[in-house]
C-alpha positions in Angstrom: -38.0 -27.7 -46.6 -39.9 -30.8 -45.6 -43.7 -31.4 -45.7 -45.5 -30.3 -42.5 -45.4 -33.0 -39.7 -48.5 -31.4 -38.1 -51.2 -29.2 -39.7 -52.0 -27.1 -36.5 -49.6 -26.8 -33.5 -50.8 -24.8 -30.4 -47.9 -23.5 -28.1 -49.3 -22.9 -24.6 -46.9 -20.5 -23.0 -44.8 -18.2 -25.1 -41.3 -17.8 -23.4 -38.0 -18.8 -24.6 -38.6 -22.4 -25.4 -42.1 -21.9 -27.1 -40.8 -18.9 -29.1 -37.7 -20.9 -30.2 -40.1 -23.7 -31.3 -42.1 -21.4 -33.3 -39.0 -20.1 -35.2 -37.7 -23.5 -35.7 -41.0 -24.8 -36.8 -41.4 -22.1 -39.4 -37.7 -22.4 -40.5 -38.4 -26.2 -41.3 -42.0 -25.9 -42.7 -43.1 -28.3 -40.0 -46.5 -27.1 -39.4 -49.2 -25.4 -41.6 -50.4 -23.2 -38.6 -49.2 -22.2 -35.1 -51.4 -20.9 -32.6 -50.2 -19.6 -29.2 -51.5 -18.4 -25.9 -49.7 -16.7 -22.9 -51.2 -16.0 -19.3 -50.0 -12.4 -19.5 -51.8 -9.9 -21.7 -48.6 -8.1 -22.2 -46.9 -11.2 -23.3 -49.6 -12.0 -25.8 -49.3 -8.4 -27.2 -45.5 -8.7 -27.6 -45.9 -11.9 -29.4 -48.4 -10.5 -31.8 -46.2 -7.4 -32.5 -43.3 -9.6 -33.5 -45.6 -12.1 -35.6 -44.5 -15.0 -33.4 -47.5 -17.3 -34.2 -50.1 -17.2 -37.1 -52.7 -16.6 -34.3 -52.1 -15.5 -30.7 -55.3 -16.4 -28.8 -56.7 -15.0 -25.4 -57.5 -18.3 -23.8 -55.5 -21.5 -23.8 -58.7 -23.4 -24.9 -58.9 -21.3 -28.1 -55.3 -21.9 -28.9 -55.8 -25.6 -28.3 -59.0 -26.0 -30.2 -58.7 -28.0 -33.4 -54.8 -28.5 -32.8 -53.0 -31.7 -33.9 -50.2 -31.0 -31.3 -50.5 -29.1 -28.2 -47.3 -28.4 -26.3 -47.4 -27.2 -22.7 -44.7 -24.7 -22.4 -45.6 -23.5 -18.9 -43.7 -23.9 -15.5 -44.3 -27.6 -14.4 -46.4 -26.3 -11.4 -48.9 -24.6 -13.7 -49.5 -27.8 -16.2 -52.4 -29.2 -14.3 -54.5 -26.0 -14.4 -53.6 -25.6 -17.9 -54.7 -29.1 -18.8 -58.0 -28.7 -17.0 -58.6 -25.7 -19.2 -57.8 -27.3 -22.6 -59.1 -30.9 -21.9 -62.7 -30.1 -23.0 -61.4 -28.8 -26.6 -58.9 -31.4 -27.5 -59.8 -33.1 -30.7 -59.7 -37.0 -31.0 -56.4 -38.0 -32.3 -54.5 -35.0 -31.1 -51.2 -35.3 -29.2 -50.4 -33.3 -26.0 -46.7 -32.9 -25.2 -44.7 -30.6 -23.0 -41.2 -29.2 -22.5 -41.0 -29.5 -18.7 -37.6 -30.1 -16.9 -39.3 -32.8 -14.5 -41.2 -35.7 -16.1 -42.7 -37.9 -13.3 -44.6 -34.9 -11.8 -45.9 -33.8 -15.2 -47.0 -37.3 -16.0 -48.7 -37.7 -12.7 -50.5 -34.3 -13.3 -51.4 -34.4 -16.9 -52.0 -38.0 -17.9 -55.2 -38.4 -15.6 -56.7 -35.5 -17.6 -56.0 -36.9 -21.1 -59.3 -37.7 -22.9 -59.9 -40.9 -24.6 -58.5 -40.9 -28.1 -55.8 -38.2 -27.3 -52.2 -39.0 -27.1 -49.9 -37.9 -24.3 -46.1 -37.8 -25.2 -43.9 -36.0 -22.7 -40.8 -34.4 -23.9 -38.1 -32.3 -22.6 -35.6 -30.2 -24.9 -32.2 -30.0 -23.2 -31.6 -26.4 -24.3 -32.0 -22.8 -23.2 -30.4 -19.5 -22.1 -30.9 -17.5 -19.2 -33.2 -15.1 -21.2 -37.0 -15.4 -21.2 -40.0 -14.1 -23.0 -41.4 -14.2 -26.5 -38.6 -12.0 -27.8 -35.8 -14.2 -26.5 -36.4 -17.0 -28.9 -34.4 -18.0 -31.9 -34.6 -20.9 -34.6 -31.3 -22.4 -33.9 -31.7 -23.2 -30.1 -32.3 -26.6 -30.7 -29.6 -27.5 -33.3 -27.4 -30.4 -32.3 -29.0 -30.3 -28.8 -30.8 -33.2 -27.4 -34.7 -33.6 -26.7 -35.6 -36.6 -24.4 -39.0 -38.1 -25.2 -40.6 -39.9 -22.2 -43.5 -42.1 -23.5 -46.0 -43.2 -20.9 -46.9 -46.8 -20.5 -49.0 -48.2 -23.1 -48.3 -45.3 -25.7 -48.9 -46.0 -29.4 -45.7 -45.9 -31.5 -47.1 -43.6 -34.2 -47.6 -40.4 -32.1 -44.2 -40.8 -30.4 -42.6 -41.3 -33.9 -44.4 -38.2 -35.1 -43.2 -36.1 -32.3 -39.8 -37.3 -32.7 -40.0 -36.1 -36.4 -40.9 -32.8 -35.3 -38.1 -32.3 -33.0 -35.6 -33.7 -35.5 -37.0 -31.1 -37.9 -36.4 -28.4 -35.5 -32.5 -29.5 -35.4 -32.6 -31.5 -32.3 -31.1 -35.1 -31.5 -33.7 -37.2 -29.9 -33.6 -39.9 -27.5 -36.2 -41.7 -25.2 -36.0 -42.3 -21.5 -38.0 -43.5 -18.6 -39.5 -40.8 -16.6 -37.8 -41.5 -13.1 -34.3 -42.2 -14.8 -35.0 -38.7 -16.4 -35.4 -37.0 -13.3 -32.4 -38.5 -11.8 -30.2 -37.7 -14.8 -31.5 -33.9 -14.8 -30.9 -33.7 -11.2 -27.3 -34.4 -12.0 -26.8 -32.3 -15.1 -29.1 -29.5 -14.5 -31.1 -29.1 -11.4 -28.4 -29.5 -8.5 -25.9 -27.2 -10.5 -28.5 -24.5 -10.8 -29.2 -24.8 -7.2 -25.4 -24.6 -6.5 -25.2 -21.6 -8.6 -28.1 -19.8 -6.9 -26.2 -20.7 -3.6 -22.8 -19.3 -4.7 -24.3 -16.0 -6.0 -26.4 -15.8 -2.7 -23.1 -16.4 -0.6 -21.4 -13.6 -2.4 -24.4 -11.3 -1.8 -24.3 -12.1 2.0 -20.6 -11.8 2.5 -20.4 -8.2 3.4 -16.5 -8.2 3.7 -16.7 -8.3 -0.2 -18.6 -5.4 -1.5 -21.3 -5.4 -4.1 -19.1 -3.2 -6.3 -16.1 -5.8 -6.0 -18.5 -8.7 -6.7 -19.4 -6.9 -10.0 -16.3 -5.4 -11.0 -13.7 -8.2 -10.3 -16.0 -11.2 -11.4 -13.8 -13.9 -12.6 -15.0 -16.4 -15.2 -16.2 -18.9 -12.7 -18.4 -16.5 -10.7 -19.5 -14.8 -13.9 -20.8 -18.2 -15.2 -22.7 -18.7 -11.9 -24.4 -15.4 -12.3 -25.5 -16.5 -15.8 -27.0 -19.6 -14.6 -28.6 -17.9 -11.5 -30.3 -15.4 -13.8 -32.7 -18.2 -15.1 -36.5 -17.9 -14.6 -37.3 -18.1 -10.7 -40.8 -19.4 -11.3 -39.6 -22.2 -13.4 -36.8 -23.2 -11.1 -39.0 -23.0 -7.9 -41.3 -25.5 -9.6 -38.5 -27.8 -10.7 -37.1 -28.2 -7.2 -40.4 -28.6 -5.6 -41.5 -31.2 -8.1 -38.2 -33.1 -8.3 -37.6 -33.1 -4.7 -36.3 -36.7 -4.3 -33.8 -36.9 -7.0 -32.5 -33.3 -6.3 -32.0 -34.0 -2.5 -30.3 -37.4 -3.5 -27.7 -35.5 -5.6 -27.3 -32.6 -3.2 -26.4 -35.2 -0.6 -23.7 -36.8 -2.7 -22.6 -33.3 -3.5 -22.2 -32.4 0.2 -20.3 -35.5 0.8 -17.8 -34.8 -2.0 -17.5 -31.1 -0.7 -16.7 -32.4 2.8 -13.9 -34.7 1.3 -12.4 -31.6 -0.6 -12.6 -29.4 2.5 -10.6 -32.2 4.3 -8.1 -32.3 1.4 -7.5 -28.5 1.6 -7.4 -28.4 5.5 -4.8 -31.3 5.5 -2.8 -30.3 2.6 -3.6 -33.4 0.7 -2.5 -32.0 -2.7 -2.5 -35.5 -4.3 -6.2 -36.0 -3.6 -7.0 -32.5 -5.0 -5.0 -33.2 -8.2 -6.5 -36.6 -8.8 -9.9 -35.3 -8.3 -9.5 -32.3 -10.6 -8.0 -34.6 -13.3 -11.0 -36.8 -13.2 -13.4 -34.1 -13.3 -11.6 -32.3 -16.1 -12.2 -35.4 -18.3 -15.9 -34.7 -18.1 -15.5 -31.4 -19.8 -13.4 -33.0 -22.5 -16.2 -35.4 -23.1 -18.9 -32.8 -23.4 -16.8 -30.9 -26.0 -16.2 -34.2 -27.9 -20.0 -34.8 -28.0 -20.4 -31.4 -29.6 -22.4 -29.9 -26.6 -19.9 -27.0 -26.1 -16.9 -25.4 -27.7 -13.3 -25.6 -26.6 -12.8 -22.0 -27.9 -11.3 -19.5 -25.4 -13.9 -17.9 -23.2 -16.5 -20.5 -24.0 -16.7 -19.2 -27.6 -18.0 -15.8 -26.4 -17.4 -13.0 -28.8 -15.0 -10.5 -27.2 -14.8 -6.7 -28.2 -11.7 -5.7 -30.1 
């Protein structure tokens, strides 16, 4: 177990990401104390009942007071209001970070509220499940996953390097990226795929010639995995699409062009185009497996009942 990276870490928002951070921080001995806050009294009570943090506070300000690192683990649309609450209590030398899936909007919202002498280092762990809440977290969530740090212009290196050490201590691979490029990359790898999944599940719901019982009973692997993605937190994803509008619309435009080309190939019986396209896209899957970001085991490594 390594020496603590921070004395006190405050987690604002206690869902899957924050609760997994709490478990991973404890596993690695990365903080002396963890404080936490959630907007819902029920969530705070659940967090207390499972001893998620050393202290679960009833206000964001109480959780952030005297913290060396404050991590905003709330939907991106709520970060501005949370910052307004905690700004007066941030101590000099503290670092504020976040885990939002969109970075330009977060920087534009949070950075103007950062007091003099406090550091701001945006971050985004590329990890998650379809589950949410303080009981959903587990220490291994970040193992061999990527966390992207997005330092703002003029950032001092020491706070960035310190946050990198924390995420590496939680098991993550860490890289740095410009905010606008981050938002475009995530529109490709996460945001547009989620919207497509939501759409496909919505189409199945609207297609009344296929009954609800048939959709559930005969779900093949492809549709089943769409439903897993589409089960993700609706508030978080609403905010993602509203705050990463330009990049998401750009990728969706490209997706629409590709879809039209595939429609044309199917309509005209162009098997060569389909085969070449599927061969090219299959290679992407192999690359993901070779990078250690998924498994080649049958059924995506899911446990199957005997």
